[in-house]
N, C-alpha and C positions, 0 to 999 in steps of 0.2 A: 854792954850793948849787944842785944840779941840779933842774930842773923836771920833774915827772911828766907823761907824754904823756896827753892827754885824748882821748876817742872822737871820731872825725871827725864833724863836724856840717855838713860842706859839702853842697851840692846833689848833688855826684857820689856821695857816700856814700849819701845817701838814695835816689838812683836805683838804685844797685847793690842796696840792700836790697829795694826794690820789685821789681826784676827777679828776685831770688832767691825772693821770696814768690810772684810770678807763676809762675815755673818750677815751684816746689813745688806750687802749685795745679793747674797743668796736668798735672803728673805724677800727682797724686792723681786728677784728673778723668779722665785717660786710663786710669788703672788701673781706675777705677770703670766707665767705658764698656766697657772690655775684659771686665771681670767680668760686666757686664750682657749683653754679646754672647755670652759663653760660656754664661750662664744661659739666654738665649733659644734658643741653638743646641741646648743640652741639652734644653730644653723641647720644641722642634720635633722633635728626634729621638725623644723619648719619645712624642709625639703620633703620629708616623708609625708607630712600633712598635705603639702601641695600635690604630691604624686597621688596620694589616696583620693584627694578631691577631684583631680583630673580623671583618674580611673573610674571613680563613681559617676562622674559626669558623662564619661564616654559610655559606660555600661548603661546608664539611663538613656542616653541617646540611641544606643543600639536597640534597647528594649522598645523605645518609642518607634524606631524605624521598623522593627519587626511587627509591632502592633499595626503600624500604618500599612505595611506590605500585606499583612494578613487581612486587614480590612479591605484594602484595594482588591486583593485576590478574590475575597469572598464576594465583593460587589461585582467584580468582572465575571465570576462564575455564575452568579445569579443573573446577570444581564445576558450572558450567553445562553443560559438555560431558558430564560424567558424568550429570547429571540428564536432559539431552536424549537421550543414548544409552539410558538406562534407560527413559524414557518411550516411545521408539520400540520398544524391546524388548517393553514391555508391550503395545503395540498389536498385536504379532505373536503374542500369546498365544492359546491355543485356548479360553480362558475369557472369556466376555463381560464380567463385572465387572472383570477385569484390563484388558481392552481399554479399557473406559470410564475406568478410572483413568489409563491412559496418555494418553488424550485430554485429560483435565482437567489432568494434569501439564504437557502441552505448552501448554495454554491459559495456565496461570499463568506459565510461562517467557516466553511471548510478551508477556504483559501487562507484565512487568518488564524485558524486554530488546527494545527496538524492532528491533535488528539481526537478531533471530531470527525476526521475524514472517513474512517471506516463506518462510523455510525451514519454519516450522510449517504455514503454509497449503499448501505443497507436499506435506508429509507427509499432511495431512488429505485433500487431493485424491487423492493416490496410494492412500490407504486406500479412498476411495469408488470408485476405478476398479477395485478388485479385483472379480473375478467374483461376481455375486450374482443368481441366477435369480429371476424373478418368482415370488413366493410362490403356492403352490397354494391356500392358505386365504384367507378373506375379510379381507385385510389392511386394507381401508378401514374396515370396521365394527368389527373387533376388534384394532386396531393395538396397543392397550395392554392386551389381555385378559390375565387371570391365567393363569399356566402351570399347567394342571390336571394332577393326577396321572393317569397312564395315557396322557398325550398322546404320540403318536409322537415318538421322539427327533429325527427329521429336522425335524419341525415346531417342536419346542422350540428347536432350534438356529437355525432360520430366524427365529423370533420374537425370540430374544435378539440375533441379528445385526442385525435391523431396528432394535432400540432403540439399538444402538451407532451405526448409520448415521444415524438421525434425530438423535442427539446431535452427530455430526460435521457434519451439514448445519446444525444450529442454531448451532454454533460459528461457522461462516462468516457466517451471518446476523447474529449478535450483534456481531461485531467488524469486519466490512468496512464500517465507517462513516467518515464524513468525520473526519479527524484534527483534534482540537482541544486536544491536549496531555494528555488523560486517557489512562491506560494501557489502558482497555477499547476505545478506538477506534483501530484500526490504520491507517486510511486506505485508499487505493486500491491493492490488491495484485493481481498476476496470479493467475488460477485456471485450472487445466487439469482439466476433468472429462469429457474426451472418452471415449466408449465406456462411460461409467458408467451404472449403473441407479439413478435417483434417484426416490424415492417421496415425494410431497407436498413438493416442493422449493419453498422460499420464500426468495428473496433480495431482499426489498423494501427500498426506501430505502437501498440500499447504494452503495458506491463501489468500482468494479472497474477494474483496469488492463486488461490483455489478457485476454479471456475465450475459452476454448476448450471448446465443447460439441459438437464434431463426432461424429456417430453416437451421441449420448447418448440414452438412453431415459428419458423423463419419464413416470412413472406417476401417475395421479390428477390432480394439478394441478401447475402450474409457474408461480410468480408472481415477476415482476421489476418490479413497479409502482414507479415513481419512482426506479428504480436508474439510476445514471450510469455508462456504459461509457466509460472514458477511452481505451482502446486498441481494436484490432479485436475484433469479437465474431463468433465463428464458431459457427453452428448448422448446419453442413453435414450433410445427411443425418440430422438429428436426428428423433426421433419423439416427438411430444407426444400422450400417450394420450387426454387429455380437454381440460381448460382450459389454455390458454397465455395469460398475461396480462402485457402490457408497457405498461399504461396509465401515461402521463406519464413513461415512461422516456426517457432521453436517450443517444443514441449519438454520441459526438464523432468517432469514426472509422467506417469502413465496417462495415456489418452484413450478414453473409452467411447467408442462409437457403436456399441452393440445395439442392434435393431434399428439403427438410424436409417432414414430414407433420404436419399439424394435424388430429388425430382428431376434435375436436369444435368448439371455439370459440376463435378468436384475438381477444383483446381488446387493442387498441392505441390506445385513445382518447388524444388529445393527445400521442402519441409524437413524438419529434423525431429524425429520421434526418439528422444534420448531415454525415455522411461518406458517404452513399449507402446505399441499401437494395436488396439483391438477393434476390428470391424466385424465381429461375429454376428452372423445373420443380418448384416446390413443389406439394404436394397439399393442398387445403383440403376436408376432408370436412364441415365445418360452415360457419360464418360467419366473416368477417374484418372487424372493426370498426376503422377507421382515422380515425374522425371527429375533426376539429380537429387532425389531425396536421400535421407539417412535414417536407418532403422536400427535400433538397439533394444536390448532386453528381450522383446518378443514381438512377433507379427502374427496376428490371428485374423485372417479374413473370413474364413468359414471352414466348416467340414462339409464336403459336398454330399448332397442327397442324390439318390438315384432318380432318374427322370420319371416324373409322375408320382413319386412317393409323397404322400400327404404330410404336411408339417403340422401335426396336431398340437404341438407345444406352442407354436406361435401363430395361432389364428386359423390353422387349417389350410392355408394356401400351399399349393404345390411348388416346391423350389428345386432347382437343379442348376449345376454350373452351366448347363446348356442354355439357361436363361441369361447367363452373364458371360458371353463370349469374351475370350482373352483380348480381342481387338478393342474392347471398350476400355481397357486399362493400358496405361503407358508407364513403365518403370525404367525406361532407358536412362542409363547413367546413375540409377539409384544404387546405394551400397548398404550392405548389412554388416553390422558389427558382430562381436562375439555374443550370439544369442544364448540366453539361458534355456530357451525352449525351441523345439523344432518349429520352423515357420510354416504357416499354412497360407499359401498364396493363391491368387486367382488362377483359373485354368490356363495351362500352357506356360506359366511363368515358373522359373526355377532359379536357384542360386548357383553361380559359377564358382570355380575354385578360388578366385580372387575376391569373392564376396559381392560381386555385382549381380544384379538381376537380369536374366536373359529370357527372351521369348522364343519358345519352340513353335515354329510354324507348322511342323508336321503334327498330325494327330497322334496322340498317345494310344497305342492299341490296347493298353490296359484300362 
């Protein structure tokens, strides 16, 4: 009778079974790890695609925004250019109300667009430089008089034009103020009013860049009180009809008043000429008040001519310091800094040891 073989129970058989189990476990684990790696790789690829899609979408959005901004900017610039051109065209109208409308349109544009402000000031100054004869009627007393029926057409046009000019002058005074971020204050800008006829001109407490008033005619009064001139100020051969006031004004660069005529009174109390003051060959028909002023760089009032000596270079008139007695000037309390040049002062005025100006009452025998 044969015996049936039984399952191996030896240690060798058990070791083989353990090895098989281990191999199977490793196979399963490796497959799981591979599956996890594939899943992670797939997830990373998906994330990269999503990020690329988001980046492309964002770039496309930025491009669209740039195009939109450029389009809006172009439209805005075109609109501004159209409004500016229309306003300038209005200023050239032969009707006073239309000219006024053009000025106010330019004012609104400059308030809203800082880059246009110098251009607007240039246009306003150019308008004021246009020929304007001194009115034949009593402009000082009836500056705002009603236009009566039956008034000569020439006088009517003069009165209307004067109102436009006064509005242009007022626009400069209203906006040439120290910039503080508000749209109404334009800061220090250059002005060129050379050869202009200005009536009752007031530019007080203003800030000006370079100022050009050469051969300008100032009728009635001209006030520059507390105004700061950041650039050169030229009043060469200007004519002040009556009052010229520069009280507490500050000139950071040189001020040129060569050949200037002061028809009545020059008020310059506490004025500060920090870049030099030149009054060479100026004519003072009234008084010159420089009390408590400050002078630096140079002071040039004149080089005296002998009494009766003809002045061929400047029109042939006979000039002498005797025509401008020292009592017409007042420099009490005025001080002089470290001048680069020897000062030339009105008759009987000199510089003391401490830099103040003093008046010598006695006649100088020399």
